[in-house]
C-alpha positions as CSV (number, residue, x, y, z in Angstrom):
1,M,114.8,19.5,41.1
2,A,112.1,21.9,42.3
3,S,111.3,22.1,46.0
4,R,108.1,20.2,47.1
5,P,105.3,22.0,48.9
6,D,105.1,21.7,52.7
7,L,103.7,18.2,53.6
8,S,104.4,18.3,57.3
9,H,100.7,18.9,58.1
10,L,99.9,15.4,56.8
11,L,101.6,13.8,59.9
12,P,99.3,13.2,62.9
13,P,100.9,14.9,65.9
14,L,100.2,12.2,68.4
15,R,101.5,9.5,66.1
16,L,104.6,11.5,65.4
17,R,105.3,12.0,69.1
18,Q,104.7,8.3,69.8
19,L,107.2,7.3,67.1
20,V,110.0,9.5,68.4
21,Q,109.4,8.4,71.9
22,D,109.8,4.8,70.9
23,W,112.9,5.6,68.9
24,L,114.5,7.5,71.8
25,Q,113.7,4.8,74.2
26,E,115.3,2.2,71.9
27,D,118.5,4.2,72.0
28,A,118.5,5.0,75.7
29,P,116.5,2.5,77.7
30,A,118.5,3.1,80.9
31,F,121.5,5.2,81.8
32,D,123.4,7.7,79.6
33,P,126.9,8.0,81.2
34,A,128.3,9.9,78.3
35,G,125.5,12.5,78.5
36,C,126.3,12.9,82.2
37,A,129.8,14.0,81.2
38,V,128.6,17.1,79.3
39,G,126.0,18.2,81.8
40,E,123.2,20.8,81.6
41,R,124.9,23.6,79.9
42,S,123.2,25.0,76.8
43,E,124.9,24.5,73.4
44,R,124.2,25.0,69.7
45,A,124.8,22.3,67.1
46,V,125.1,22.7,63.3
47,L,123.4,20.2,61.0
48,S,125.3,19.7,57.7
49,C,124.8,17.6,54.7
50,K,127.9,15.8,53.4
51,S,126.6,14.1,50.3
52,T,124.2,14.9,47.5
53,G,120.5,14.4,48.0
54,L,117.0,15.6,48.5
55,L,116.3,16.9,52.0
56,A,113.4,14.9,53.6
57,G,112.2,13.9,57.1
58,C,112.5,17.3,58.7
59,P,109.3,16.9,60.8
60,F,110.7,13.7,62.3
61,F,114.1,15.3,63.0
62,E,112.5,18.3,64.6
63,A,110.1,16.1,66.7
64,V,113.0,14.1,68.1
65,F,114.6,17.3,69.5
66,A,111.3,18.8,70.6
67,E,110.7,15.8,72.8
68,L,114.0,16.6,74.4
69,G,113.3,20.3,74.9
70,C,115.6,21.5,72.0
71,T,114.7,23.8,69.2
72,V,115.6,23.5,65.5
73,E,116.0,26.4,63.1
74,W,116.1,25.3,59.4
75,V,118.4,27.0,56.9
76,Q,117.3,24.8,54.0
77,P,113.6,23.9,53.3
78,E,112.4,20.3,53.1
79,G,112.5,19.2,49.4
80,A,115.7,21.2,48.7
81,W,118.4,19.6,46.6
82,L,121.6,19.5,48.7
83,Q,125.2,19.4,47.7
84,P,128.1,18.7,49.9
85,V,128.8,20.5,52.1
86,T,125.6,22.4,53.0
87,H,124.6,24.1,56.2
88,V,121.1,22.7,56.8
89,A,119.9,23.7,60.3
90,E,120.9,24.6,63.8
91,V,119.8,22.9,66.9
92,S,119.8,24.5,70.4
93,G,119.4,23.0,73.8
94,K,121.1,21.3,76.7
95,A,124.3,19.6,75.6
96,R,123.2,16.2,77.0
97,H,119.9,16.4,75.2
98,L,121.5,17.4,71.9
99,L,123.7,14.3,72.1
100,L,120.9,12.1,73.3
101,G,118.8,12.9,70.2
102,E,121.7,13.2,67.7
103,R,121.9,9.6,66.3
104,T,118.2,9.0,66.3
105,A,117.5,12.3,64.5
106,L,120.3,11.8,62.0
107,N,119.3,8.2,61.2
108,C,115.8,9.3,60.5
109,L,116.9,12.3,58.4
110,G,119.4,10.3,56.4
111,R,117.1,7.5,55.7
112,C,114.1,9.7,54.7
113,S,116.4,11.8,52.5
114,G,117.7,8.7,50.8
115,V,114.2,7.5,50.0
116,A,113.1,11.0,48.8
117,T,116.3,11.2,46.6
118,A,115.5,7.9,44.9
119,A,111.9,8.9,44.4
120,G,112.9,12.3,43.1
121,R,115.3,10.8,40.5
122,A,112.7,8.4,39.3
123,C,110.0,11.1,39.0
124,Q,112.5,13.3,37.1
125,L,113.1,10.5,34.6
126,A,109.3,10.2,34.1
127,R,108.9,14.0,33.6
128,E,111.8,14.2,31.1
129,A,110.3,11.4,29.1
130,G,106.9,13.1,29.0
131,W,105.2,10.1,30.7
132,P,102.0,11.2,32.3
133,G,101.6,8.3,34.8
134,R,102.5,8.1,38.4
135,V,105.7,6.6,39.9
136,A,104.9,4.9,43.2
137,G,106.5,3.2,46.1
138,T,105.3,-0.1,47.6
139,R,104.5,-1.6,51.0
140,K,108.1,-2.9,51.2
141,T,109.1,-0.6,54.1
142,T,111.1,-1.0,57.2
143,P,109.0,-2.3,60.2
144,G,108.3,0.6,62.6
145,F,109.5,3.2,60.1
146,R,106.7,3.0,57.5
147,L,105.2,6.4,58.2
148,A,108.6,8.1,57.7
149,E,109.4,6.2,54.5
150,K,105.9,6.8,53.0
151,Y,106.3,10.5,53.9
152,A,109.7,10.6,52.2
153,L,108.2,9.2,49.0
154,L,105.7,12.1,48.9
155,V,108.5,14.6,49.5
156,G,110.4,13.1,46.5
157,G,107.3,13.5,44.3
158,A,106.2,9.8,44.1
159,S,103.0,8.3,45.2
160,G,103.1,6.4,48.5
161,H,100.8,3.6,47.1
162,R,98.7,1.9,49.8
163,Y,99.7,2.5,53.4
164,D,98.5,-0.7,55.0
165,L,96.3,-3.8,54.3
166,G,93.1,-1.8,54.8
167,D,94.0,1.1,52.6
168,L,93.4,-0.7,49.3
169,V,92.1,-4.2,48.7
170,M,95.0,-5.9,46.9
171,L,94.6,-9.5,45.8
172,K,98.0,-11.0,45.2
173,D,98.8,-14.4,43.7
174,N,98.7,-16.1,47.1
175,H,95.2,-14.8,47.7
176,V,94.1,-16.1,44.3
177,W,95.8,-19.5,44.7
178,A,94.3,-19.9,48.2
179,V,90.7,-19.2,47.1
180,G,91.0,-21.0,43.8
181,G,90.5,-18.3,41.2
182,I,90.5,-14.6,40.4
183,A,86.7,-14.1,40.1
184,Q,86.0,-15.9,43.3
185,A,88.7,-13.9,45.2
186,V,87.3,-10.7,43.9
187,R,83.7,-11.6,45.0
188,E,84.8,-12.6,48.5
189,A,86.8,-9.4,48.9
190,Q,84.0,-7.2,47.6
191,R,81.6,-8.6,50.2
192,V,83.5,-7.0,53.0
193,A,85.5,-4.2,51.4
194,G,82.7,-1.6,51.3
195,F,81.9,1.0,48.6
196,H,84.8,3.3,49.5
197,L,87.8,1.0,48.9
198,K,89.3,0.3,45.4
199,L,90.2,-3.2,44.5
200,E,93.5,-4.3,42.8
201,V,94.4,-7.7,41.4
202,E,98.0,-8.9,40.8
203,C,98.1,-10.7,37.5
204,R,100.9,-12.8,35.8
205,S,99.4,-12.9,32.2
206,L,97.1,-10.9,29.9
207,E,94.5,-13.7,30.4
208,E,94.5,-13.1,34.2
209,A,94.4,-9.4,33.7
210,L,91.3,-9.6,31.5
211,E,89.6,-11.9,33.9
212,A,90.4,-9.5,36.8
213,A,89.0,-6.5,34.9
214,E,85.9,-8.4,33.9
215,A,85.4,-9.5,37.6
216,G,85.3,-5.9,38.7
217,A,88.8,-4.9,39.6
218,D,89.5,-1.1,39.7
219,I,93.3,-1.6,39.2
220,V,95.0,-4.4,37.4
221,M,98.7,-5.0,38.2
222,L,100.8,-6.5,35.5
223,D,103.4,-8.2,37.7
224,N,106.9,-9.1,36.6
225,F,106.2,-8.4,32.9
226,S,109.2,-7.7,30.8
227,P,109.0,-4.4,28.9
228,E,108.5,-6.4,25.6
229,D,105.5,-8.2,27.1
230,L,104.2,-5.3,29.1
231,H,103.4,-2.9,26.3
232,P,101.2,-5.1,24.1
233,A,99.5,-6.5,27.2
234,A,98.7,-3.1,28.6
235,R,97.5,-1.9,25.3
236,A,95.1,-4.9,24.9
237,L,93.9,-4.5,28.5
238,K,93.1,-0.8,28.0
239,A,91.4,-1.5,24.7
240,A,89.1,-4.0,26.4
241,H,88.6,-2.1,29.6
242,P,89.3,1.6,29.3
243,R,88.1,2.4,32.8
244,V,90.6,0.1,34.5
245,M,93.8,1.5,35.9
246,V,96.9,-0.4,34.8
247,E,99.9,-0.8,37.1
248,A,103.2,-2.4,36.3
249,S,105.4,-3.7,39.0
250,G,108.3,-6.1,39.6
251,G,111.8,-5.9,38.3
252,I,111.6,-2.1,37.8
253,S,114.6,0.0,38.8
254,E,115.9,3.5,38.1
255,E,118.3,1.9,35.5
256,N,115.5,0.3,33.4
257,L,112.6,2.6,34.4
258,S,112.4,4.3,31.0
259,Q,111.7,0.9,29.3
260,F,108.4,0.6,31.1
261,F,107.0,4.0,30.2
262,S,103.8,3.4,28.2
263,P,100.6,5.5,27.4
264,Y,98.7,2.4,28.5
265,V,100.3,2.2,31.9
266,D,99.0,4.5,34.6
267,I,101.3,3.5,37.5
268,L,104.8,2.2,37.8
269,S,105.6,0.9,41.4
270,L,109.1,0.3,42.5
271,G,110.0,-1.5,45.7
272,C,113.6,-0.3,45.3
273,L,112.6,3.2,46.3
274,T,112.3,2.1,49.9
275,Q,114.3,-1.2,49.9
276,S,117.5,0.0,48.2
277,A,117.7,3.7,48.7
278,R,121.1,4.9,49.9
279,A,121.0,7.2,53.0
280,V,122.1,10.8,52.6
281,D,125.0,11.6,54.9
282,F,124.4,14.2,57.6
283,S,126.4,15.3,60.6
284,L,125.5,17.3,63.7
285,K,128.4,19.1,65.4
286,I,128.4,21.3,68.5
287,S,129.7,24.7,67.5
288,R,130.8,27.7,69.5
289,E,130.8,30.0,66.4
290,T,128.1,30.8,63.9
291,P,129.2,29.5,60.5
292,P,128.7,31.6,57.3
293,P,125.7,30.4,55.2
294,G,126.5,27.3,53.2
295,E,129.7,26.4,55.1
296,F,130.4,23.5,57.3
297,A,131.2,24.0,61.0
298,F,133.0,21.7,63.4
C-alpha cells in the first residue's frame, strides 16, 4: 500500500494537547512509585512494530511524549506498511517520563494503526475492483477516542463520514418513527439545518428511498440491504434521482465488501473499521545501544 500524505496538520493543537493530558491523567491520577525507582536520568527508548499493519496515530504518540518533555524521532513515516519486526522511532527523555507515557502512547498508536490497517485493506479491495466510490467509517467510535479513530480512517485512505451530530443531518429510522414519516422529518430538520449542511435519510426499502429523495434528501442510505436487493434498488433510485448520493450500510465487512460494489452506489460505510479493528502490536524498550535500521532492540 502506498504511503498517505501528511495529515497531521488537520489536528487542532489545543484539542490534541487536551486529549493527551486527559489520557495521561487517567493513567497516573496520583503517585507513580515505579517511576520514582528509575529517577531523573536521561534515556533513549526504541519503538518497534511486532505485527503487520499500517502505521497511524503518530501525532498522538508524539503529543503524549511532548507533554512529558520527551522528543520523538521517526524512522518510518505515518502511512507506511510495517512488517514484524520494524524499527519505527526513537524516544528520548527522562527515564520516568518515558515510562509514564509508554502505555498511553502505545495504546493510542496500536489502536490507530489497527483502524488504519482495516481501512487500508478495504480501500485496496475497492481499488482492485475498479469501484470509483468511497469506503467510509461510521460514528461507531470509542467514547473519548473519536478524533484519533477518525484520523486513523483518513490515514488508511477511507472517508471519516460525519464527525458528530452537527456535521451532517442524518435522519435515522428512530427519527422517522418518532415524527411519523420521512417527508415530515425532512421538513422539520431542514427548518433548522441551514443551507450549509447536507441531509441524509436512512431507508429500509426502495419505497422509502424514493420518498426521501423526493422530499429533498441529499444522501439516501440503503440500510441493511442484501447485495441481491441493493443493486436493483440503487439502480432504480439513481434512475429516478440522478443527483442523489447513494450510500449502502449495514452488514458490510471486509469479507463480503466486494459483493456491494455497484456503479449506482457512491458510498459504502462500515462500522467494523472502528468497532472490530485489531490493534497493531508495538513495543517501547529502553536501549543503551543504537540498533541497526530495521532491527529490534531490547
